[in-house]
C-alpha positions in Angstrom: 0.0 0.0 0.0 1.4 3.3 -1.0 1.5 6.5 1.0 -1.3 8.2 -1.1 -3.9 5.5 -0.4 -2.9 5.4 3.3 -3.3 9.1 3.5 -6.8 8.9 1.8 -7.8 6.1 4.3 -6.7 8.2 7.2 -8.6 11.2 5.9 -11.8 9.2 5.5 -11.4 7.7 9.0 -10.9 11.2 10.5 -14.0 12.5 8.7 -16.1 9.6 9.9 -14.8 10.1 13.5 -15.5 13.8 13.4 -19.1 13.1 12.0 -19.7 10.5 14.7 -18.4 12.9 17.3 -20.7 15.7 16.0 -23.7 13.3 16.1 -22.8 12.3 19.7 -22.5 16.0 20.8 -25.9 16.7 19.2 -27.5 13.8 21.0 -25.9 14.9 24.3 -27.2 18.5 23.8 -30.7 17.3 22.9 -30.8 15.1 26.1 -29.6 18.0 28.2 -32.3 20.2 26.7 -35.0 17.7 27.3 -33.9 17.1 30.9 -33.9 20.8 31.5 -37.4 21.1 30.0 -38.7 18.2 32.2 -37.3 19.9 35.3 -39.0 23.2 34.4 -42.4 21.8 33.6 -45.0 21.3 36.3 -47.9 18.9 35.9 -50.7 17.9 38.2 -52.6 14.7 38.2 -56.0 14.6 39.9 -57.0 11.1 41.1 -60.6 10.4 41.9 -60.7 8.4 45.2 -61.4 4.7 44.8 -64.4 3.2 46.4 -62.3 0.5 47.9 -60.2 3.0 49.9 -60.7 3.5 53.6 -63.8 5.4 54.3 -65.3 5.1 50.8 -67.4 2.0 51.4 -69.9 1.8 54.3 -71.7 -1.5 54.8 -71.6 -2.5 51.1 -72.7 0.9 49.7 -71.0 4.0 48.7 -69.9 6.3 51.5 -72.3 9.2 51.9 -69.7 11.9 52.4 -67.8 10.7 49.3 -70.9 10.6 47.1 -72.1 13.9 48.4 -68.8 15.6 47.5 -68.8 14.1 44.0 -72.4 15.1 43.5 -71.9 18.6 44.7 -68.9 19.0 42.4 -70.8 17.6 39.4 -73.9 19.8 40.1 -71.8 23.0 40.6 -69.9 22.2 37.4 -73.1 21.7 35.4 -75.3 24.4 36.8 -73.0 27.2 38.2 -71.6 28.4 35.0 -70.6 31.6 33.3 -69.0 32.3 29.9 -65.6 32.6 31.8 -65.9 29.3 33.7 -67.2 26.9 31.0 -63.7 25.4 30.2 -63.0 24.6 33.9 -66.5 23.2 34.5 -66.2 21.0 31.4 -63.0 19.6 32.8 -64.7 18.8 36.1 -67.5 16.9 34.3 -65.0 15.1 32.2 -63.0 14.1 35.3 -66.0 12.9 37.3 -67.9 11.1 34.5 -68.0 7.4 34.0 -66.2 6.8 30.7 -69.2 4.9 29.3 -71.5 8.0 29.8 -68.8 10.7 29.4 -69.6 11.7 25.8 -73.3 12.1 26.6 -72.6 14.2 29.7 -70.1 16.4 27.8 -72.5 16.8 24.9 -75.2 18.0 27.3 -72.8 20.3 29.1 -71.7 21.8 25.7 -75.3 22.6 24.9 -75.7 24.4 28.2 -72.4 26.3 27.7 -73.3 27.3 24.1 -76.7 28.6 25.4 -75.0 30.6 28.2 -72.4 32.1 25.7 -75.2 33.1 23.2 -77.4 34.7 25.9 -74.4 36.1 27.8 -75.8 35.0 31.1 -74.5 33.3 34.2 -76.3 30.6 36.2 -75.9 29.7 39.9 -77.2 26.7 41.7 -77.3 27.0 45.5 -77.8 23.5 47.1 -80.0 23.4 50.2 -80.8 19.7 50.8 -79.4 16.3 49.7 -81.4 13.1 49.7 -79.7 9.7 49.4 -80.6 6.4 47.8 -77.4 4.5 48.3 -78.8 1.2 47.3 -79.2 2.6 43.7 -76.3 5.1 44.0 -78.6 8.1 43.4 -78.4 11.4 45.2 -81.0 14.1 44.8 -80.0 17.7 45.5 -82.6 20.4 46.1 -81.8 24.1 45.9 -82.3 27.4 44.3 -81.3 28.0 40.7 -80.7 31.6 39.6 -79.9 33.3 36.3 -77.9 36.5 36.1 -77.4 39.0 33.3 -74.2 40.8 34.4 -74.7 41.3 38.1 -78.5 41.5 37.9 -80.5 38.5 38.9 -83.2 38.0 36.3 -84.8 34.8 37.6 -84.7 32.4 40.5 -86.6 29.1 41.0 -86.4 26.0 43.1 -84.7 23.2 41.3 -84.1 19.5 42.0 -81.1 17.7 40.5 -80.6 14.0 40.4 -77.1 12.6 40.2 -76.9 8.9 39.3 -73.6 7.1 39.9 -72.2 3.9 38.4 -69.3 1.7 39.2 -66.3 1.6 36.9 -63.0 0.0 37.6 -63.4 -0.1 41.4 -64.5 3.6 41.5 -67.8 5.3 41.6 -68.3 7.8 38.7 -71.1 10.1 37.7 -73.4 8.4 35.1 -76.2 11.0 34.8 -76.9 14.5 35.9 -80.6 15.4 35.3 -83.1 17.9 36.4 -86.1 16.4 38.2 -89.2 18.1 36.8 -92.3 17.9 39.1 -95.3 16.3 37.5 -98.1 18.8 36.8 -101.0 18.6 39.3 -103.8 16.2 38.2 -107.2 17.9 38.2 -109.6 16.5 40.7 -112.0 13.9 39.2 -115.4 15.3 38.4 -118.4 13.8 40.3 -121.4 12.3 38.6 -123.4 15.4 39.5 -120.8 17.7 37.9 -120.8 15.7 34.7 -124.5 16.3 34.2 -124.2 20.1 34.5 
């Protein structure tokens, strides 16, 4: 082998070594940048307590305090809404909902949020009483529902909200949020004498 071919081989080897070194330096810099980014970022994971945890199950049924807390969160997210809070309220519904019924609950919430945005109103639900049906995992919340235009209250009415829960993966999740509408009063039956008149 002559000197010229040896020199060419050495030049190729040096170039390959330099290219490999450049790739290694680039990878080290990318890893350092990713590490720095991970250290600078802050994330928060919200876990819904499991039914099987201590204090979540009482004599075979859902713990009342736990179900009340979930139902109040869901009710406030669905019915205490303004154009500025719809994003957060939607996240609450998404977090509390049973995955099977999540799409239906979010669709219903989006309809309410669109109506609130179009009418530029705010709604507030003030709970007053909670009734329990733990055998069926149903809580009924009674309270006052008010509608505001700006800071002016334009309407207020009593409202009853029913929250139905279902089990999913060892946890209790919200399956339905619905307004309970009272049945209209049935007129008294007419007597035979009244029918003849």
